[in-house]
matplotlib code that plots the C-alpha trace (Angstrom):
import matplotlib.pyplot as plt

x = [-67.9, -68.9, -71.8, -71.5, -70.8, -69.2, -70.7, -67.8, -65.3, -64.1, -63.6, -63.4, -60.5, -61.3, -58.9, -58.6, -57.8, -54.4, -53.4, -51.8, -53.3, -52.7, -55.4, -58.3, -57.2, -58.6, -62.0, -63.1, -65.6, -63.8, -60.8, -57.3, -56.4, -58.4, -57.8, -56.4, -59.2, -61.8, -60.3, -60.0, -63.9, -64.8, -62.8, -64.4, -67.9, -66.7, -65.3, -68.1, -70.9, -70.0, -69.6, -72.9, -74.6, -76.9, -77.2, -77.3, -75.0, -72.4, -71.9, -73.9, -72.0, -75.1, -76.5, -73.5, -73.4, -77.1, -78.4, -81.0, -82.1, -84.0, -87.4, -87.9, -84.8, -82.5, -79.2, -77.0, -78.7, -77.5, -74.0, -74.3, -72.5, -70.6, -73.9, -74.1, -69.7, -70.4, -66.3, -65.6, -67.8, -66.1, -62.7, -64.3, -64.9, -62.4, -59.4, -60.9, -63.1, -61.4, -57.5, -57.3, -58.8, -56.2, -53.3, -54.1, -54.7, -51.1, -50.0, -51.9, -50.9, -46.9, -47.6, -49.9, -48.1, -50.2, -49.8, -47.3, -44.9, -46.6, -50.1, -48.5, -47.3, -50.8, -52.9, -50.4, -51.2, -55.1, -54.6, -52.5, -55.0, -57.9, -55.7, -54.9, -58.5, -59.4, -57.1, -57.4, -61.3, -59.7, -57.5, -60.6, -63.0, -60.4, -57.4, -54.4, -54.8, -52.9, -51.2, -46.9, -48.1, -51.5, -52.3, -48.8, -48.9, -45.9, -47.9, -51.4, -51.1, -50.1, -48.7, -51.2, -49.4, -50.3, -52.6, -50.6, -47.6, -50.1, -51.4, -47.5, -46.7, -50.5, -49.7, -46.0, -47.6, -50.3, -47.5, -45.9, -49.0, -49.7, -46.2, -47.2, -51.0, -51.7, -53.5, -54.9, -54.4, -55.4, -58.4, -61.2, -64.7, -63.2, -62.2, -65.7, -65.2, -62.7, -63.4, -59.7, -58.5, -56.0, -55.9, -59.1, -57.3, -54.4, -57.7, -59.0, -55.4, -54.5, -58.0, -57.7, -54.0, -55.9, -58.3, -55.4, -53.9, -57.0, -57.7, -53.9, -54.0, -55.2, -52.4, -49.9, -50.0, -46.2, -47.4, -50.5, -49.1, -46.6, -49.3, -51.8, -49.2, -48.6, -52.3, -52.5, -49.8, -51.2, -54.8, -57.4, -61.5, -63.4, -66.2, -68.7, -67.7, -64.1, -65.5, -64.7, -68.1, -69.9, -73.5, -75.2, -77.5, -81.5, -81.7, -80.0, -77.4, -75.7, -78.4, -77.2, -77.2, -79.3, -82.2, -81.4, -82.0, -84.8, -87.1, -85.9, -86.0, -89.7, -88.9, -89.1, -86.1, -85.0, -86.4, -85.0, -82.9, -83.8, -80.1, -79.8, -83.4, -83.4, -79.9, -81.8, -85.2, -83.3, -81.3, -84.0, -82.1, -83.9, -82.3, -84.7, -87.6, -84.9, -83.3, -86.8, -90.0, -93.7, -92.3, -94.6, -97.0, -94.8, -91.6, -90.2, -88.4, -90.0, -87.0, -87.3, -85.5, -82.2, -81.8, -85.5, -87.7, -90.1, -92.8, -92.5, -95.4, -95.1, -91.9, -90.1, -88.8, -85.6, -86.2, -87.3, -84.2, -82.7, -85.1, -83.6, -81.6, -79.3, -78.3, -74.7, -72.1, -69.2, -65.7, -65.0, -66.3, -66.0, -68.5, -66.1, -63.0, -63.9, -64.9, -61.2, -60.2, -62.1, -60.9, -57.0, -57.6, -59.3, -55.8, -53.8, -53.0, -52.8, -55.1, -54.4, -57.6, -59.5, -60.6, -62.0, -65.7, -65.6, -64.6, -67.0, -69.9, -69.0, -69.2, -72.7, -73.8, -72.4, -74.0, -77.4, -77.3, -76.0, -79.1, -81.5, -81.6, -81.2, -78.4, -81.7, -81.8, -78.3, -77.8, -81.2, -79.5, -76.3, -77.5, -78.6, -76.4, -76.7, -75.2, -73.1, -69.5, -68.2, -64.5, -64.3, -66.5, -65.4, -64.6, -68.4, -69.5, -67.7, -68.0, -71.8, -72.3, -70.0, -71.8, -75.0, -73.7, -72.4, -76.0, -76.0, -72.1, -71.9, -68.2, -67.4, -70.3, -69.0, -65.4, -66.6, -68.4, -65.9, -63.1, -65.1, -66.4, -70.0, -72.6, -74.4, -77.8, -77.3, -78.7, -82.2, -81.7, -77.8, -77.6, -74.0, -72.9, -71.6, -68.1, -64.9, -64.0, -65.2, -63.7, -62.0, -64.5, -64.5, -62.4, -59.3, -59.3, -59.6, -57.5, -54.5, -54.8, -51.5, -51.6, -54.8, -54.7, -51.7, -53.2, -56.3, -54.1, -53.6, -57.2, -57.3, -58.1, -60.0, -62.5, -64.7, -64.6, -60.8, -60.0, -58.0, -54.8, -56.5, -59.2, -58.2, -60.4]
y = [-28.2, -29.8, -31.9, -35.6, -35.5, -38.7, -38.5, -37.0, -39.7, -42.6, -42.2, -44.9, -45.1, -45.4, -46.8, -45.0, -46.4, -47.7, -50.8, -52.2, -55.7, -55.8, -52.9, -55.3, -56.7, -53.3, -53.2, -49.9, -49.8, -50.4, -48.2, -49.5, -46.5, -45.0, -41.3, -40.3, -38.1, -40.7, -42.5, -39.8, -39.0, -42.5, -42.8, -39.7, -40.8, -44.1, -42.7, -39.9, -43.1, -44.9, -42.3, -41.2, -44.6, -45.8, -49.4, -51.6, -53.8, -51.4, -48.9, -48.9, -45.8, -43.7, -46.3, -46.7, -43.0, -43.5, -40.9, -43.2, -46.9, -49.5, -50.6, -53.9, -55.9, -54.6, -56.6, -53.8, -51.2, -53.9, -54.1, -57.6, -56.7, -59.9, -61.4, -59.3, -59.3, -55.1, -55.3, -57.0, -55.0, -51.7, -53.5, -54.2, -50.9, -48.5, -50.9, -51.8, -49.5, -46.2, -47.0, -49.5, -46.8, -44.0, -46.3, -46.9, -43.1, -42.2, -44.8, -43.1, -39.6, -41.1, -42.0, -39.1, -36.9, -34.4, -33.4, -30.7, -31.4, -29.0, -30.5, -34.0, -32.9, -31.2, -34.4, -36.7, -34.4, -34.8, -38.1, -38.4, -36.6, -38.8, -41.9, -40.2, -39.5, -43.2, -44.4, -42.6, -43.5, -46.9, -46.7, -44.8, -48.4, -50.8, -49.4, -51.6, -52.2, -53.0, -50.2, -50.6, -53.5, -52.6, -53.3, -54.4, -56.6, -58.9, -60.1, -61.7, -61.3, -58.0, -57.2, -54.8, -51.8, -50.0, -47.6, -45.0, -45.3, -45.1, -41.6, -40.5, -41.6, -39.7, -36.7, -36.5, -37.2, -34.2, -31.8, -32.8, -32.3, -28.6, -27.4, -28.0, -27.9, -24.3, -23.2, -25.0, -29.1, -29.8, -32.2, -29.5, -31.4, -34.2, -33.3, -33.2, -31.6, -28.3, -28.0, -28.2, -25.7, -27.0, -23.9, -25.8, -29.0, -27.1, -26.1, -29.8, -31.1, -28.7, -29.1, -33.0, -32.7, -30.4, -33.2, -35.9, -33.2, -33.0, -37.0, -37.8, -34.9, -37.1, -39.8, -37.5, -33.5, -32.7, -34.3, -32.5, -29.5, -29.9, -31.1, -28.3, -25.6, -26.6, -27.4, -24.0, -22.4, -23.8, -22.1, -24.6, -24.3, -21.5, -20.6, -22.8, -22.3, -24.1, -27.3, -30.7, -31.7, -33.5, -32.3, -35.2, -35.5, -35.7, -38.9, -41.9, -43.3, -40.5, -39.7, -39.3, -42.7, -41.7, -41.3, -44.5, -45.9, -44.0, -43.3, -45.8, -48.8, -48.3, -49.1, -47.8, -49.0, -46.0, -43.7, -41.2, -42.5, -41.5, -41.2, -37.8, -37.1, -36.9, -34.5, -32.4, -32.0, -31.3, -28.3, -27.1, -27.6, -25.4, -28.3, -30.9, -30.0, -30.4, -33.5, -35.2, -34.7, -36.4, -34.9, -34.5, -31.6, -28.9, -30.0, -32.4, -35.5, -38.5, -41.2, -44.7, -46.7, -47.8, -51.0, -52.2, -53.0, -49.9, -48.8, -46.4, -44.4, -43.9, -42.1, -39.4, -40.3, -39.2, -35.4, -34.5, -32.9, -36.4, -37.5, -35.0, -36.8, -33.6, -33.5, -33.0, -35.0, -33.4, -34.4, -32.0, -28.6, -24.9, -26.5, -29.3, -27.3, -24.7, -27.5, -28.8, -25.3, -24.3, -27.8, -26.9, -23.7, -25.0, -27.1, -24.3, -23.9, -19.9, -19.5, -16.1, -14.1, -16.3, -18.0, -21.3, -19.9, -17.8, -20.6, -23.0, -20.2, -20.3, -23.9, -24.0, -21.0, -22.3, -25.7, -24.2, -21.9, -25.0, -26.8, -23.8, -22.5, -18.4, -16.6, -15.8, -19.6, -20.1, -17.2, -17.7, -21.6, -20.4, -18.4, -21.2, -21.9, -25.9, -24.8, -22.1, -22.3, -24.2, -24.0, -26.5, -29.0, -28.0, -31.7, -33.0, -29.7, -29.4, -33.1, -32.9, -30.0, -31.5, -34.8, -33.2, -31.4, -34.6, -35.9, -37.6, -38.2, -41.4, -42.3, -38.9, -38.8, -42.2, -41.2, -37.9, -40.0, -42.0, -39.4, -37.1, -40.0, -38.7, -41.2, -43.7, -46.1, -49.6, -51.3, -52.8, -56.5, -56.8, -55.2, -53.2, -49.8, -48.9, -50.5, -48.6, -50.6, -53.0, -56.3, -57.7, -59.5, -63.0, -63.3, -61.3, -64.5, -66.8, -65.3, -63.7, -65.4, -65.2, -61.0, -60.2, -62.8, -60.7, -57.5, -58.7, -59.7, -55.9, -55.3, -58.4, -61.2, -58.4, -57.6, -54.5, -53.5, -53.1, -49.0, -48.0, -45.7, -42.5, -43.4, -42.2, -41.9]
z = [75.6, 72.4, 71.1, 70.0, 66.1, 65.2, 62.1, 61.1, 62.6, 60.7, 57.0, 54.7, 52.6, 49.2, 46.8, 43.6, 40.2, 39.5, 37.4, 40.3, 40.7, 44.9, 45.2, 44.5, 47.8, 49.2, 51.1, 49.9, 52.5, 55.2, 56.9, 56.6, 59.1, 61.6, 62.1, 66.1, 66.2, 65.5, 68.4, 70.6, 70.3, 70.5, 73.6, 74.7, 74.7, 76.2, 79.0, 79.7, 78.9, 81.5, 84.2, 82.8, 83.2, 85.7, 84.1, 86.7, 84.5, 84.5, 87.0, 90.6, 92.1, 91.8, 94.4, 96.1, 96.9, 98.2, 96.0, 94.6, 95.4, 93.2, 93.4, 92.4, 92.0, 94.6, 94.3, 93.4, 96.3, 98.6, 96.9, 95.1, 92.2, 91.3, 90.5, 87.1, 86.9, 87.3, 88.5, 85.1, 83.2, 84.5, 83.7, 80.3, 79.4, 80.9, 79.8, 76.2, 75.3, 76.6, 77.5, 74.2, 71.9, 73.2, 73.1, 69.4, 69.2, 70.2, 67.3, 64.9, 66.2, 65.6, 62.1, 60.6, 58.1, 58.2, 61.4, 62.6, 65.2, 67.1, 66.5, 67.7, 70.8, 71.7, 70.5, 72.3, 75.8, 75.2, 75.1, 78.3, 80.2, 79.1, 80.0, 83.5, 84.3, 83.3, 85.5, 88.2, 88.2, 88.1, 91.4, 92.9, 92.4, 93.1, 94.6, 92.8, 89.0, 86.1, 84.8, 83.8, 81.9, 80.9, 77.4, 76.6, 73.7, 75.3, 78.1, 78.8, 82.3, 83.7, 86.8, 89.5, 90.5, 93.8, 93.7, 95.4, 93.0, 90.2, 91.3, 91.9, 88.2, 86.8, 89.0, 87.0, 83.7, 84.4, 85.4, 81.6, 80.1, 81.7, 80.7, 77.2, 76.5, 74.8, 71.4, 68.5, 68.8, 65.1, 66.3, 65.1, 65.5, 66.8, 70.0, 71.6, 74.7, 73.8, 70.3, 69.4, 71.7, 73.8, 76.2, 77.6, 78.2, 80.2, 82.4, 82.7, 83.4, 85.8, 87.7, 87.4, 89.1, 91.9, 92.6, 92.5, 95.3, 97.5, 97.5, 98.9, 101.4, 104.2, 103.4, 102.0, 102.8, 101.4, 97.9, 98.2, 98.5, 96.0, 93.2, 94.2, 93.9, 90.2, 89.3, 90.9, 88.8, 85.6, 86.1, 87.1, 85.9, 87.5, 85.0, 84.1, 80.1, 80.6, 82.1, 80.8, 79.9, 77.2, 75.5, 74.2, 71.4, 71.3, 70.2, 70.1, 69.8, 71.3, 73.7, 77.6, 79.0, 81.9, 79.1, 77.7, 81.4, 82.7, 79.7, 76.7, 78.7, 79.6, 83.6, 86.8, 88.3, 90.2, 93.0, 95.7, 98.6, 102.2, 102.3, 100.3, 100.7, 104.2, 104.2, 101.5, 103.9, 106.6, 105.1, 103.4, 100.1, 96.8, 94.6, 95.8, 93.1, 90.3, 91.6, 92.1, 91.0, 92.7, 96.0, 99.3, 99.3, 101.2, 98.8, 100.8, 98.9, 100.1, 99.4, 100.3, 102.6, 101.1, 99.7, 100.2, 97.5, 97.3, 95.0, 92.2, 92.5, 96.0, 96.6, 94.6, 91.4, 89.3, 87.9, 84.7, 83.8, 84.2, 81.5, 78.7, 76.1, 75.8, 79.4, 79.3, 81.4, 83.2, 83.7, 85.9, 86.5, 88.5, 91.2, 91.9, 91.6, 93.9, 96.5, 96.0, 96.5, 99.6, 101.0, 100.5, 102.0, 105.0, 105.0, 105.1, 101.7, 100.7, 97.6, 96.6, 97.0, 98.6, 101.8, 102.4, 103.6, 100.3, 98.2, 100.3, 99.3, 95.8, 95.0, 96.5, 94.8, 91.3, 92.3, 92.6, 89.9, 87.7, 88.5, 87.8, 91.3, 91.4, 93.5, 96.0, 96.3, 97.3, 99.8, 101.5, 101.5, 102.7, 105.3, 107.5, 110.4, 109.2, 105.7, 106.4, 106.9, 110.2, 110.3, 113.5, 111.3, 108.0, 106.2, 107.3, 106.2, 103.2, 102.4, 102.8, 100.1, 97.7, 97.9, 97.5, 94.5, 92.8, 92.1, 88.7, 89.1, 91.1, 90.7, 92.4, 95.0, 96.3, 96.4, 98.1, 101.0, 101.7, 101.4, 104.2, 105.9, 105.4, 107.2, 105.2, 106.0, 106.2, 102.9, 104.3, 103.1, 103.1, 106.3, 105.6, 104.4, 101.6, 100.2, 100.4, 97.1, 94.2, 94.4, 91.5, 88.6, 88.1, 84.7, 86.3, 88.5, 85.5, 83.3, 85.4, 89.1, 90.4, 90.0, 91.0, 94.0, 95.0, 94.4, 96.6, 99.4, 99.7, 100.8, 103.5, 100.4, 97.8, 100.5, 99.5, 103.0, 102.5, 102.1, 98.8, 100.0, 100.1, 102.1, 105.9, 108.3]

ax = plt.figure().add_subplot(projection="3d")
ax.plot(x, y, z, "-o")
ax.set_aspect("equal")
plt.show()
């Protein structure tokens, strides 16, 4: 993982002295061409910032996973996201700030005469992995989204592709990327995740393919098995050092967005939700004092009723670790990969030298160690009958532990809750449980009505209670 070093980013093109009068039309303070590396770095930060944020105008999924809840203004905890156009803001962030930059980066790579053919191949694969990650996030949120016609300059009304079809194409793209990634990609410090080392990107791509495989397993085990085999042959992330993780800086504008939302804002908007707190208390979870502060004197989390306006001072609050501006944010790591492997093994997939139970134990242990706990903490925790591997009810057991481990990774925690059918509390004011998808934003209906309406028809008229394709009970 690499520190954010965008100061090395977009360099101005300074015209040299020349008698050519046309040079007077060049603004020496503005770049004529943005290097591909700068665009890749910017897209990486935009994607990670979105996923790390708990800003209620942008990302509500730490709330939807019911890890935290709100204090005074409780609209988002009660799933009223259209009021702030959170669905539209999500589209804008991921399509405009991430995918558009990556599209421009592809063009910049193609015309860069300073890159070798091998470096161009590597950089295109790096860009592709980031695009695949972004599209899988979009599908997991909305279901059907613009894909084959997305960002196509020839149309302002792109068609929506089915989520299942998108996943299939994403898997094919990752398979191609895995086949070529390796060695020095020529990006150097612009590569904020692996510092120019495509060996790390190959593990990232393989791990992401494994995630897609496990996501679709309840829907299509044949595809899941094939994708998983390719992922394993490519080599997945098994150690903390190989994680696709972005370190943040100690001060704005490149601090972790959590710090912006919890500290810089000067607000006290978020507290522990009783949904997560009660589960952690029941299981005597050793991460409680790390995830939250202002806990009860016996160390238990004092979670507020989910979705109910509650006093900040009277309940457990986000822990001190979350207020560190340099707290890294992870796109995928060895903890998640071990849970994915455990899931695959539990379904009967052979994982060389491993069992579902052993992989599950490794995942739980890695999570506890990641958050500052000890191996003894993990062993004691796993020795409890309520935590130990249960081959009969493995989905509930694994799903619960994965959901707990994904604290601060709201998009993934919400996905785990849906995939493993984990019980959630009814939001106090809305009197409904967590949605299964997010409905489309108002701008899409204003600008792309025919296509978004057709897509919404696949979800009972764009209802957020309708599941996406991989969400099977």
